VOTIGU-697959 format. One record per residue (C-alpha): residue in three letters; chain; y, z, x. Coordinates in Angstrom, 2 decimals. Layout:
["Ala", "A", [Y, Z, X]] ...
***
This chain:
["Met", "A", [216.95, 9.93, 118.40]] ["Arg", "A", [215.09, 6.66, 119.00]] ["Arg", "A", [213.20, 5.31, 115.99]] ["Glu", "A", [210.09, 3.30, 116.73]] ["Arg", "A", [209.61, 0.23, 114.58]] ["Val", "A", [206.10, 0.02, 113.09]] ["Val", "A", [205.15, -3.25, 111.40]] ["Val", "A", [202.15, -3.36, 109.06]] ["Leu", "A", [200.48, -6.75, 108.69]] ["Ala", "A", [199.07, -7.31, 105.19]] ["Leu", "A", [196.49, -10.07, 104.77]] ["Asp", "A", [194.99, -11.48, 101.58]] ["Gly", "A", [192.27, -9.17, 100.27]] ["Val", "A", [194.03, -6.07, 101.61]] ["Tyr", "A", [193.14, -2.62, 100.31]] ["Pro", "A", [196.29, -1.16, 98.69]] ["Phe", "A", [195.50, 2.46, 99.56]] ["Glu", "A", [195.14, 1.81, 103.28]] ["Leu", "A", [198.12, -0.55, 103.28]] ["Gly", "A", [200.35, 2.35, 102.24]] ["Ile", "A", [199.03, 4.92, 104.73]] ["Pro", "A", [201.35, 4.12, 107.68]] ["Ser", "A", [204.44, 4.28, 105.50]] ["Arg", "A", [203.34, 7.56, 103.91]] ["Ile", "A", [202.27, 9.38, 107.08]] ["Leu", "A", [204.72, 7.99, 109.63]] ["Gly", "A", [207.49, 8.06, 107.05]] ["Ala", "A", [207.11, 11.84, 106.88]] ["Ala", "A", [207.79, 12.27, 110.62]] ["Asp", "A", [211.46, 13.28, 110.37]] ["Gly", "A", [212.81, 9.78, 110.83]] ["Arg", "A", [210.95, 9.04, 114.07]] ["Tyr", "A", [209.53, 5.78, 112.70]] ["Glu", "A", [210.79, 2.80, 110.75]] ["Val", "A", [207.83, 1.30, 108.88]] ["Leu", "A", [208.07, -2.29, 107.65]] ["Thr", "A", [205.48, -4.55, 106.04]] ["Cys", "A", [204.96, -8.26, 106.56]] ["Ser", "A", [202.56, -11.07, 105.70]] ["Val", "A", [201.62, -14.13, 107.74]] ["Asp", "A", [203.99, -16.35, 105.74]] ["Gly", "A", [206.42, -13.94, 104.07]] ["Arg", "A", [204.85, -14.58, 100.68]] ["Pro", "A", [203.19, -12.10, 98.31]] ["Val", "A", [199.70, -10.94, 99.29]] ["Arg", "A", [196.65, -10.72, 97.05]] ["Thr", "A", [195.00, -7.30, 97.19]] ["Asn", "A", [191.42, -6.42, 96.32]] ["Ala", "A", [192.75, -4.75, 93.16]] ["Asp", "A", [194.12, -6.40, 90.02]] ["Phe", "A", [197.62, -6.76, 91.41]] ["Gly", "A", [199.42, -8.41, 94.29]] ["Val", "A", [201.95, -7.03, 96.76]] ["Thr", "A", [205.36, -8.50, 97.47]] ["Val", "A", [206.49, -7.97, 101.05]] ["Glu", "A", [210.01, -8.20, 102.42]] ["His", "A", [209.22, -9.81, 105.76]] ["Gly", "A", [207.42, -12.71, 107.40]] ["Pro", "A", [205.49, -12.76, 110.69]] ["Glu", "A", [208.63, -13.10, 112.82]] ["Ile", "A", [209.22, -9.37, 112.49]] ["Leu", "A", [206.02, -8.65, 114.46]] ["Ala", "A", [207.87, -9.57, 117.65]] ["Thr", "A", [210.27, -6.65, 117.09]] ["Ala", "A", [207.59, -3.98, 116.69]] ["Gly", "A", [206.73, -1.13, 119.01]] ["Thr", "A", [203.52, -0.62, 117.05]] ["Val", "A", [201.65, -3.08, 114.83]] ["Val", "A", [199.13, -1.94, 112.22]] ["Ile", "A", [196.47, -4.30, 110.85]] ["Ala", "A", [195.55, -3.18, 107.32]] ["Pro", "A", [191.92, -3.62, 106.21]] ["Val", "A", [190.55, -6.43, 104.05]] ["Thr", "A", [187.57, -6.75, 101.71]] ["Pro", "A", [184.07, -7.23, 103.19]] ["Asp", "A", [183.78, -10.80, 101.92]] ["Arg", "A", [186.48, -11.78, 104.43]] ["Leu", "A", [184.77, -10.29, 107.48]] ["Thr", "A", [183.89, -13.25, 109.67]] ["Asp", "A", [184.08, -14.08, 113.35]] ["Glu", "A", [187.04, -16.38, 112.83]] ["Val", "A", [190.66, -15.95, 111.78]] ["Ser", "A", [192.96, -18.59, 110.35]] ["Asp", "A", [195.55, -20.39, 112.45]] ["Asp", "A", [198.39, -18.58, 110.70]] ["Val", "A", [196.86, -15.19, 111.50]] ["Leu", "A", [196.34, -16.22, 115.13]] ["Ala", "A", [199.95, -17.39, 115.31]] ["Ala", "A", [201.16, -14.10, 113.84]] ["Leu", "A", [199.15, -12.06, 116.37]] ["Ala", "A", [200.35, -14.29, 119.21]] ["Ser", "A", [203.95, -13.42, 118.34]] ["Ile", "A", [203.37, -9.74, 119.17]] ["Arg", "A", [204.99, -8.80, 122.46]] ["Ala", "A", [202.73, -7.97, 125.41]] ["Gly", "A", [202.11, -4.24, 125.70]] ["Thr", "A", [202.79, -3.53, 122.03]] ["Arg", "A", [200.55, -0.83, 120.59]] ["Ile", "A", [198.19, -2.40, 118.04]] ["Val", "A", [196.33, -0.30, 115.48]] ["Ser", "A", [193.64, -1.32, 113.01]] ["Ile", "A", [192.53, 0.61, 109.96]] ["Cys", "A", [188.91, 0.26, 108.82]] ["Thr", "A", [187.91, -3.44, 108.65]] ["Gly", "A", [191.16, -4.46, 110.30]] ["Ala", "A", [189.15, -4.24, 113.53]] ["Phe", "A", [187.39, -7.46, 112.52]] ["Val", "A", [190.72, -9.29, 112.67]] ["Leu", "A", [191.44, -8.04, 116.18]] ["Ala", "A", [187.90, -8.74, 117.37]] ["Ala", "A", [187.88, -12.25, 115.88]] ["Ala", "A", [191.09, -12.96, 117.80]] ["Gly", "A", [189.35, -11.87, 121.02]] ["Leu", "A", [191.62, -8.87, 121.53]] ["Leu", "A", [188.84, -6.26, 121.64]] ["Asp", "A", [186.47, -7.96, 124.10]] ["Gly", "A", [185.30, -5.43, 126.69]] ["Arg", "A", [186.98, -2.55, 124.85]] ["Arg", "A", [185.79, 0.46, 122.90]] ["Ala", "A", [186.43, 0.24, 119.17]] ["Thr", "A", [185.25, 1.48, 115.81]] ["Thr", "A", [185.22, 0.37, 112.20]] ["His", "A", [183.67, 1.52, 108.92]] ["Trp", "A", [180.07, 2.61, 109.49]] ["Leu", "A", [178.88, 0.53, 106.55]] ["Val", "A", [179.80, -2.75, 108.31]] ["Ala", "A", [179.05, -1.62, 111.87]] ["Asp", "A", [175.85, -3.67, 112.19]] ["His", "A", [177.64, -6.77, 110.92]] ["Phe", "A", [180.43, -6.14, 113.43]] ["Arg", "A", [177.94, -5.86, 116.31]] ["Arg", "A", [176.27, -9.13, 115.37]] ["Leu", "A", [179.59, -10.97, 115.26]] ["Phe", "A", [181.22, -9.36, 118.28]] ["Pro", "A", [178.64, -8.34, 120.92]] ["Arg", "A", [181.35, -8.15, 123.59]] ["Val", "A", [183.01, -5.20, 121.89]] ["Asp", "A", [181.77, -1.69, 122.73]] ["Leu", "A", [181.50, -0.44, 119.15]] ["Asp", "A", [181.17, 3.28, 118.42]] ["Pro", "A", [180.46, 3.70, 114.70]] ["Asp", "A", [180.19, 7.50, 114.85]] ["Val", "A", [183.84, 8.38, 115.49]] ["Leu", "A", [186.86, 8.53, 113.19]] ["Phe", "A", [189.05, 6.55, 115.58]] ["Val", "A", [189.17, 5.18, 119.12]] ["Asp", "A", [192.26, 5.11, 121.32]] ["Asp", "A", [191.73, 2.45, 123.98]] ["His", "A", [195.40, 1.87, 124.75]] ["Pro", "A", [197.12, -0.31, 123.70]] ["Phe", "A", [194.48, -0.94, 121.00]] ["Leu", "A", [193.57, 1.80, 118.54]] ["Thr", "A", [190.90, 1.30, 115.88]] ["Ser", "A", [189.89, 3.60, 113.05]] ["Ala", "A", [187.05, 3.99, 110.60]] ["Gly", "A", [187.14, 3.73, 106.82]] ["Ala", "A", [189.93, 4.57, 104.37]] ["Ala", "A", [191.09, 8.13, 105.14]] ["Ser", "A", [190.63, 7.52, 108.85]] ["Gly", "A", [193.88, 5.60, 108.56]] ["Val", "A", [195.48, 9.00, 107.94]] ["Asp", "A", [193.72, 10.42, 111.00]] ["Ile", "A", [194.91, 7.67, 113.31]] ["Cys", "A", [198.50, 7.79, 112.03]] ["Leu", "A", [198.57, 11.55, 112.64]] ["His", "A", [197.17, 10.82, 116.10]] ["Leu", "A", [200.12, 8.49, 116.73]] ["Val", "A", [202.57, 11.21, 115.74]] ["Arg", "A", [200.76, 13.77, 117.88]] ["Lys", "A", [200.63, 11.40, 120.84]] ["Asp", "A", [204.29, 10.39, 120.53]] ["His", "A", [205.90, 13.70, 119.53]] ["Gly", "A", [203.39, 16.54, 119.93]] ["Ser", "A", [201.15, 18.57, 117.67]] ["Arg", "A", [203.95, 20.59, 116.08]] ["Leu", "A", [205.41, 17.55, 114.32]] ["Ala", "A", [201.96, 16.14, 113.55]] ["Asn", "A", [200.96, 19.41, 111.91]] ["Ser", "A", [204.20, 19.43, 109.93]] ["Val", "A", [203.54, 15.88, 108.71]] ["Ala", "A", [200.00, 16.86, 107.72]] ["Arg", "A", [201.27, 19.80, 105.69]] ["Arg", "A", [203.84, 17.65, 103.89]] ["Cys", "A", [201.17, 15.09, 102.99]] ["Val", "A", [198.61, 17.82, 102.13]] ["Val", "A", [195.98, 16.50, 104.54]] ["Pro", "A", [194.14, 18.20, 107.43]] ["Pro", "A", [195.94, 17.78, 110.76]] ["Phe", "A", [192.64, 17.19, 112.52]] ["Arg", "A", [189.24, 16.50, 110.96]] ["Asp", "A", [186.06, 17.84, 112.49]] ["Gly", "A", [183.31, 15.57, 113.71]] ["Gly", "A", [183.02, 11.85, 113.19]] ["Gln", "A", [181.79, 9.22, 110.78]] ["Ala", "A", [178.18, 10.32, 111.09]] ["Gln", "A", [178.78, 13.04, 108.53]] ["Tyr", "A", [179.66, 10.40, 105.90]] ["Ile", "A", [176.72, 8.04, 106.43]] ["Glu", "A", [174.37, 7.96, 103.47]] ["Gln", "A", [171.64, 10.55, 103.92]] ["Pro", "A", [169.01, 12.14, 101.68]] ["Val", "A", [170.44, 14.73, 99.32]] ["Pro", "A", [169.87, 18.20, 100.82]] ["Glu", "A", [167.43, 20.49, 99.10]] ["Arg", "A", [168.78, 22.49, 96.18]] ["Gly", "A", [170.37, 25.73, 97.23]] ["Ala", "A", [170.77, 24.63, 100.84]] ["Ala", "A", [173.40, 26.72, 102.58]] ["Ser", "A", [176.41, 25.13, 104.25]] ["Thr", "A", [177.60, 25.77, 107.78]] ["Ala", "A", [181.26, 25.62, 106.71]] ["Ala", "A", [181.74, 29.40, 106.68]] ["Thr", "A", [180.26, 29.68, 110.15]] ["Arg", "A", [182.52, 26.94, 111.46]] ["Ala", "A", [185.54, 28.81, 110.10]] ["Trp", "A", [184.23, 32.03, 111.66]] ["Ala", "A", [183.78, 30.30, 115.02]] ["Leu", "A", [187.29, 28.86, 114.98]] ["Glu", "A", [188.65, 32.41, 114.85]] ["Arg", "A", [186.58, 33.31, 117.94]] ["Leu", "A", [186.91, 30.33, 120.25]] ["Gly", "A", [187.85, 32.64, 123.12]] ["Glu", "A", [184.46, 34.33, 122.93]] ["Pro", "A", [181.27, 33.01, 124.64]] ["Leu", "A", [179.67, 31.78, 121.42]] ["Thr", "A", [176.07, 30.59, 121.61]] ["Leu", "A", [173.90, 28.62, 119.22]] ["Ala", "A", [172.08, 31.85, 118.43]] ["Asp", "A", [175.39, 33.54, 117.51]] ["Leu", "A", [176.24, 30.72, 115.11]] ["Ala", "A", [172.78, 30.63, 113.57]] ["Asp", "A", [172.76, 34.41, 113.12]] ["His", "A", [176.11, 34.27, 111.34]] ["Ala", "A", [174.82, 31.51, 109.04]] ["Arg", "A", [171.56, 33.47, 108.51]] ["Met", "A", [169.45, 30.47, 109.47]] ["Ser", "A", [166.86, 29.77, 112.09]] ["Leu", "A", [168.10, 27.97, 115.20]] ["Arg", "A", [166.34, 24.76, 114.24]] ["Thr", "A", [167.53, 24.76, 110.62]] ["Phe", "A", [171.10, 25.58, 111.61]] ["Ala", "A", [171.27, 22.87, 114.29]] ["Arg", "A", [169.89, 20.25, 111.90]] ["Arg", "A", [172.15, 21.21, 109.00]] ["Phe", "A", [175.20, 21.46, 111.25]] ["His", "A", [174.66, 17.94, 112.57]] ["Asp", "A", [174.11, 16.60, 109.03]] ["Glu", "A", [177.40, 18.09, 107.88]] ["Val", "A", [179.61, 17.50, 110.91]] ["Gly", "A", [178.02, 14.61, 112.78]] ["Leu", "A", [177.96, 16.56, 116.06]] ["Ser", "A", [175.74, 19.18, 117.63]] ["Pro", "A", [177.11, 22.75, 117.49]] ["Gly", "A", [177.69, 22.68, 121.25]] ["Arg", "A", [179.65, 19.43, 121.20]] ["Trp", "A", [181.66, 20.63, 118.21]] ["Leu", "A", [182.61, 23.87, 120.00]] ["Ile", "A", [183.78, 21.94, 123.05]] ["Gln", "A", [185.78, 19.60, 120.83]] ["Gln", "A", [187.49, 22.50, 119.05]] ["Arg", "A", [188.25, 24.25, 122.33]] ["Val", "A", [189.83, 21.09, 123.70]] ["Val", "A", [191.92, 20.71, 120.53]] ["Arg", "A", [193.12, 24.32, 120.81]] ["Ala", "A", [193.85, 23.88, 124.50]] ["Arg", "A", [195.90, 20.76, 123.82]] ["His", "A", [197.97, 22.66, 121.28]] ["Leu", "A", [198.64, 25.48, 123.75]] ["Leu", "A", [199.53, 23.03, 126.52]] ["Glu", "A", [202.07, 21.45, 124.20]] ["Ser", "A", [203.54, 24.55, 122.64]] ["Ser", "A", [203.34, 27.33, 125.25]] ["Asp", "A", [204.10, 28.08, 128.89]] ["Leu", "A", [200.72, 29.71, 129.55]] ["Thr", "A", [199.01, 28.74, 132.79]] ["Val", "A", [195.94, 26.52, 132.73]] ["Asp", "A", [193.71, 29.49, 133.59]] ["Gln", "A", [195.24, 31.58, 130.79]] ["Ile", "A", [194.72, 28.78, 128.28]] ["Ala", "A", [191.14, 28.31, 129.47]] ["Gly", "A", [190.45, 31.98, 128.78]] ["Arg", "A", [192.03, 31.87, 125.33]] ["Val", "A", [189.99, 28.89, 124.16]] ["Gly", "A", [186.63, 29.91, 125.60]] ["Phe", "A", [186.32, 27.88, 128.79]] ["Ala", "A", [185.13, 30.03, 131.67]] ["Thr", "A", [187.65, 28.72, 134.18]] ["Gly", "A", [190.65, 26.47, 134.52]] ["Ala", "A", [188.38, 24.01, 136.32]] ["Ser", "A", [186.14, 23.87, 133.27]] ["Leu", "A", [189.14, 23.15, 131.05]] ["Arg", "A", [190.26, 20.39, 133.40]] ["Gln", "A", [186.82, 18.83, 133.31]] ["His", "A", [186.52, 18.87, 129.52]] ["Leu", "A", [190.09, 17.69, 128.90]] ["Asn", "A", [189.65, 14.83, 131.33]] ["Ala", "A", [186.37, 13.86, 129.66]] ["Ala", "A", [188.01, 13.93, 126.22]] ["Ile", "A", [191.31, 12.14, 126.86]] ["Gly", "A", [191.27, 11.08, 130.52]] ["Val", "A", [194.14, 13.20, 131.86]] ["Ser", "A", [194.63, 16.54, 133.61]] ["Pro", "A", [196.17, 19.55, 131.83]] ["Gln", "A", [199.30, 19.22, 133.96]] ["Ala", "A", [199.75, 15.54, 133.13]] ["Tyr", "A", [199.13, 16.21, 129.44]] ["Arg", "A", [201.67, 19.03, 129.40]] ["Arg", "A", [204.32, 16.94, 131.15]] ["Thr", "A", [203.87, 14.15, 128.63]] ["Phe", "A", [204.04, 16.28, 125.51]] ["Gln", "A", [206.66, 18.72, 126.62]] ["Thr", "A", [208.84, 15.69, 127.37]] ["Ala", "A", [208.04, 14.31, 123.91]] ["Arg", "A", [208.82, 17.67, 122.35]] 
***
């Protein structure tokens, strides 16, 4: 079994929680990854907490990585420039290496010019600042992560977990990713995007949640669910349900249903030998052509290509 080397670059001002995410999540993937941590000079790194971190490696190890992760730093360090030693460290990464940023780590990549013309995301709270500094980057502040191969960027804090699980799923299939999620007691896939976490007015007292209806819908993805069906289950008017759903999830009910159907279809493509038409019927798409259209819109590949990739990985 080939182990992929993942090198995490820790910079001064790093957040300790996010720094440890790759090791914790990828380290639970049955030995598929070797996770190492380095700094730009091999010396200890100051964190944003009341302690420092001693690393075992210097920047030279970046040249040996299959994946590099840029850990996030404190907001006071978010500028449109990076130091010469950081630039030198990034320049040592081999061409074609997968590069991942967690939260504000996207600022480091953007300041080095690596995200120009690409889609990316970062923490919603600093999204406006990011846009001002890096107008050439196509920033999407509403999503939990963006995969614009070979660059992957994620939103705040726990989105580092999401993107690491995405790496496992992409490399080895959903079965292992789900196993890793269970071991780490985290959801294997989170609904919606960052919009649900943006500061909003506190809902009125006694306001009902749409969570129970979402769970109900997930058990019935193969059925032709409508907005009226969802609102009736939640015992709300169409308008109230649609507004509350978007506030909680960050997506419209229709977009959320499509997203969940695509997720279920991906799992079946990876783990079963059902035909595309059979999978389409099980997840609520009217035809195999509809599934092909939605899967291509979501991840840019056909069902057949997706199945070949993940059945090979499996």
